N, C-alpha and C positions, 0 to 999 in steps of 0.2 A: 570440684565436681559439678557444682551448679553452673559455673561459668562455661564449662564444656557443653552442658545441655543447652544453654542459651545460644552458643555459637552454632551448635548442631541444628537447632530449630531455625535460626536465621538462614543458614545455608539451604536447608530443605525448602523454606518459603521462597528463597531466591530462585532455586531451580524450578519450583512449581510455577512461579510467576513467569520465568523465562519460557517454559513450555507453553503456557497460555498465550504469551505474546507471539511465539513462533507459530502456533496454530492459527491465531488470528491473522497474522501476516500471510500465511498460506491461503486462507480463505479470501483475503483481499486480492492477492495475486491471481487466484483462480477467477474471481469475479471480473477483474480487469482484463485478463486474457479472453474470457468469454465475451465481454462487451466489445473490446477492440477487434477481436476475431470476427464477430458477427457483423460489425460495421464494415470491415474490410471486404468480407465476402459479399455483402450487399452493394458495395460501391457507394454508399451514402456518406462515408466519413468526411471527405473533402467538402461535399455539399453542405453537410450539417454544420461544420465548423466555419465554413465560409473562407477558408484560406488553405494554403499549402503547408503552413506551419504544423508542427507536431502538436500533440495534446498538451494543453497548459501553456502554450507559448502565445504571446501577443503578436499582432502583426507589426507593431511599431518597432520594437527593439529585439524581438526574439527571446524575451525573458519570460519566465514562468508567470502566469497570471495568478492572482489571489483568488479567483472565482472558480478555478478548476476543481472539480469534485471527483 
């Protein structure tokens, strides 16, 4: 019976952690949409990044840069 309680607690903690991670990802996604949406509306996106590459891509090889936030 004690083993069952341990497994039950583990699964409950796992689900709660997953819910927290999902909520955090939703907040991050909303912030990214807001930032990129406001940059596209203002027309400053290409001028700010200085290239036609998408966010996080370097001009040299088109690979994600490590400094993208």
